[in-house]
N, C-alpha and C positions, 0 to 999 in steps of 0.2 A: 545546517542539521542534516544528519543522515542516518539511514537505518542500516544495519548491519549484523550479520548471523554470529553467534559467538562458536568459537569452535576450540575443541580441546588439541592440544599441542603437547606430546609427552605429558608433565605432570602440571602444566598451565593451561590456561586459557587465554585465547587471543579473538582481539576484532581486528577486521581488516577495514584500513582507512581508505576510501576510494580514490583514485589518482587525480580526479577533479577538485575532491575537498582537499587535498593537498596542496596543489597547485592554488587555488582559491586563498588556503592559511599562509601561503608562502613558506612553509616548512621543508624540512627534509630529515633524511633518515638519520635517527640518531637521537634528533632534538626531542629534548622534553615535552610531553604534551599532559594538559589537564582535562580528563574525560570524566563527563557524568553520565554513569551508566542507570538505565531504566528499562523493565520492559516495555516493547514497542506493540501497539495493538496495529496490525496490518489488515487493511481493508482493502479490498479490490473492487474497484469502481469501473463498470465496463463503460465505454465509450458509448454513447447515445447518437446511434447514426439515423438520419432526417427517415428515411425510408421505414426503419423498423419502429419509430414513435407514430408516424404516421398508419404503419398497418395495426399497432397497440391501440391507438385512439379509435379505427373503425372498428375493430373488435369490441372494444369496449362500448361504443354507442348501440352495436348490436347484441352484445351479451350481458348489460349491465345486470340485470336483475339476477342470472344466471351465475355470474361472479360474486355477486353478494350473497347469494343464496349458499355458493360452498366455503365463502370464509366464515359464515356462520352469524353476517352483519344484516 
């Protein structure tokens, strides 16, 4: 599965299939494809850097009561 943007070209809409997916499927230009389309929920997940996690945990230990107060919990 891959995620791609829907674009308008003339009076039609197109979805671009990434080269890696075309190669994985072993298909070529002009070959009919079956496509199941549905809206995608795209979520950005930051890469957790060990130093950042250590800094967060140290800050949490020092300021947990204040963070909880600010969050309303």
